[in-house]
C-alpha positions as CSV (number, residue, x, y, z in Angstrom):
1,M,-23.1,-31.7,-2.4
2,A,-26.3,-29.7,-2.6
3,Y,-29.4,-31.2,-1.2
4,D,-32.9,-30.6,-2.5
5,E,-35.7,-29.0,-0.5
6,K,-37.4,-32.4,0.1
7,T,-34.3,-33.9,1.7
8,L,-33.8,-30.8,3.9
9,Q,-37.4,-30.9,4.9
10,A,-37.0,-34.6,6.0
11,L,-33.8,-33.6,7.8
12,I,-35.6,-30.9,9.8
13,S,-38.7,-33.0,10.6
14,G,-36.5,-36.0,11.8
15,E,-37.9,-38.2,9.0
16,L,-34.6,-38.7,7.2
17,P,-33.2,-42.3,7.5
18,W,-30.1,-42.4,9.8
19,A,-27.7,-43.4,7.0
20,E,-28.7,-40.3,4.9
21,M,-28.5,-38.0,7.9
22,K,-25.1,-39.4,8.8
23,D,-23.9,-38.7,5.2
24,I,-25.2,-35.1,5.4
25,M,-23.6,-34.5,8.8
26,S,-20.2,-36.0,7.9
27,G,-20.0,-34.7,4.3
28,T,-18.8,-31.4,3.0
29,K,-21.2,-28.6,3.9
30,D,-22.8,-27.2,0.8
31,P,-23.0,-23.4,0.7
32,E,-26.7,-23.3,-0.1
33,R,-27.8,-25.5,2.9
34,F,-28.2,-22.7,5.5
35,G,-30.3,-20.6,3.2
36,G,-32.4,-23.6,2.2
37,I,-33.0,-24.5,5.9
38,L,-34.0,-20.9,6.7
39,K,-36.5,-21.0,3.8
40,I,-38.1,-24.2,5.0
41,L,-38.2,-23.0,8.6
42,Q,-39.8,-19.7,7.5
43,S,-42.5,-21.6,5.7
44,M,-43.3,-23.6,8.8
45,V,-44.1,-20.6,11.0
46,S,-47.1,-18.2,10.8
47,F,-45.3,-15.0,11.8
48,P,-43.9,-12.6,9.2
49,E,-40.6,-11.7,10.8
50,K,-37.5,-13.0,9.0
51,I,-35.8,-15.9,10.8
52,L,-32.1,-15.1,11.2
53,L,-31.0,-18.2,13.1
54,P,-32.7,-21.2,14.6
55,L,-31.8,-21.8,18.3
56,T,-33.8,-24.9,19.1
57,P,-36.5,-26.9,17.2
58,H,-39.1,-24.3,18.4
59,L,-37.1,-21.1,19.0
60,F,-35.6,-18.7,16.5
61,I,-33.8,-15.4,16.5
62,V,-35.9,-13.1,14.2
63,Q,-35.6,-9.6,12.8
64,K,-38.5,-7.5,14.1
65,G,-38.1,-4.0,12.8
66,P,-34.7,-2.8,14.0
67,E,-34.7,-5.4,16.8
68,R,-33.5,-9.0,16.9
69,I,-35.6,-11.1,19.3
70,V,-36.1,-14.7,20.3
71,K,-39.5,-16.0,19.1
72,C,-41.2,-19.3,19.5
73,D,-42.8,-21.0,16.5
74,C,-46.2,-20.3,18.1
75,G,-45.4,-16.5,17.8
76,Y,-44.6,-15.8,21.5
77,E,-41.8,-13.2,21.8
78,F,-39.2,-13.7,24.5
79,G,-37.4,-10.4,23.9
80,D,-33.9,-9.3,22.8
81,Y,-31.7,-12.3,21.7
82,R,-28.8,-11.1,23.9
83,T,-30.9,-11.7,27.0
84,N,-31.5,-15.2,28.2
85,W,-34.9,-16.2,26.9
86,K,-35.3,-18.7,29.8
87,Y,-36.0,-15.8,32.2
88,F,-39.2,-15.1,30.3
89,S,-40.4,-18.7,30.1
90,R,-42.6,-20.8,32.3
91,V,-40.4,-23.1,34.5
92,R,-41.2,-26.3,36.3
93,V,-38.5,-27.4,38.8
94,R,-38.4,-31.0,39.7
95,D,-36.5,-31.0,43.0
96,S,-38.2,-33.6,45.1
97,E,-37.6,-37.3,45.2
98,E,-41.1,-37.9,44.1
99,S,-41.0,-35.6,41.1
100,L,-37.6,-37.0,40.0
101,K,-38.4,-40.6,40.4
102,A,-41.4,-40.1,38.1
103,L,-38.9,-39.6,35.3
104,Y,-35.9,-41.8,36.3
105,H,-35.7,-45.5,37.0
106,P,-35.2,-46.3,40.7
107,D,-31.8,-47.9,40.0
108,Q,-30.5,-44.6,38.6
109,G,-30.2,-43.2,42.1
110,V,-31.4,-39.7,41.4
111,D,-30.9,-37.6,44.6
112,P,-32.7,-34.2,44.8
113,E,-29.9,-32.9,47.1
114,W,-27.5,-33.3,44.2
115,M,-29.7,-32.5,41.2
116,E,-32.8,-30.7,40.1
117,L,-34.4,-30.7,36.7
118,R,-35.6,-27.4,35.3
119,E,-38.2,-27.6,32.5
120,F,-38.6,-24.5,30.4
121,Y,-42.0,-24.0,28.7
122,C,-43.2,-21.4,26.2
123,P,-45.8,-19.2,27.9
124,G,-47.7,-18.9,24.6
125,C,-48.2,-22.6,23.6
126,F,-46.7,-24.4,26.7
127,C,-44.3,-26.4,24.5
128,L,-41.4,-27.8,26.3
129,L,-38.4,-25.9,25.0
130,E,-35.5,-27.1,27.0
131,T,-34.5,-29.0,30.1
132,E,-31.5,-28.5,32.4
133,A,-30.2,-31.1,34.9
134,V,-28.1,-29.0,37.4
135,P,-27.2,-28.9,41.0
136,P,-29.7,-27.2,43.2
137,G,-29.3,-23.4,43.2
138,Y,-27.1,-23.5,40.0
139,P,-27.6,-20.4,37.8
140,V,-29.9,-20.7,34.8
141,L,-27.7,-21.6,31.8
142,F,-27.4,-19.2,28.9
143,D,-26.8,-21.8,26.1
144,F,-25.9,-19.7,23.1
145,Q,-25.4,-16.0,22.3
146,P,-24.3,-15.8,18.6
147,D,-22.5,-12.9,17.1
148,L,-25.1,-12.4,14.3
149,D,-23.3,-9.5,12.6
150,T,-20.0,-11.4,12.3
151,F,-21.8,-14.6,11.3
152,Y,-23.7,-12.9,8.5
153,R,-20.8,-10.8,7.4
154,V,-18.5,-13.8,7.1
155,W,-21.1,-16.2,5.8
156,L,-22.4,-13.8,3.2
157,K,-18.9,-12.9,2.1
158,E,-18.0,-16.5,1.7
159,H,-21.1,-17.2,-0.3
160,L,-21.2,-14.1,-2.5
161,D,-17.5,-14.2,-3.5
């Protein structure tokens, strides 16, 4: 089933009622949805570079000239999409009992010897982009490195045939 732009906009903004969102998630994926989502996301940002793939609600892989980079919706550029964007973000590490207990209920038993929270912020707009709860000293996670060429070759082939 194809969805109109108004429905996709509500889906992106989190304003779609749960029942409708559940139907969309569990239903057959319509071939026009990805293009529709990209069109809406592109209209929501002020930068001219073409969005190739959304990574998070605020981060996108975009085409900038011959390069593909990660960019925040504020316009801040993190660099090549094949490099972990988190290395170029502002990071707050919550690794003390005091900083962790500010977020967790005392009964949850958060122990800074077992866990630290890393909060990754955009250096341009200071938006919280992602949080990791990991053991102290654990390497920074690289969540997702898509194969854009294959994705677009396969996706375009399926939708143009």
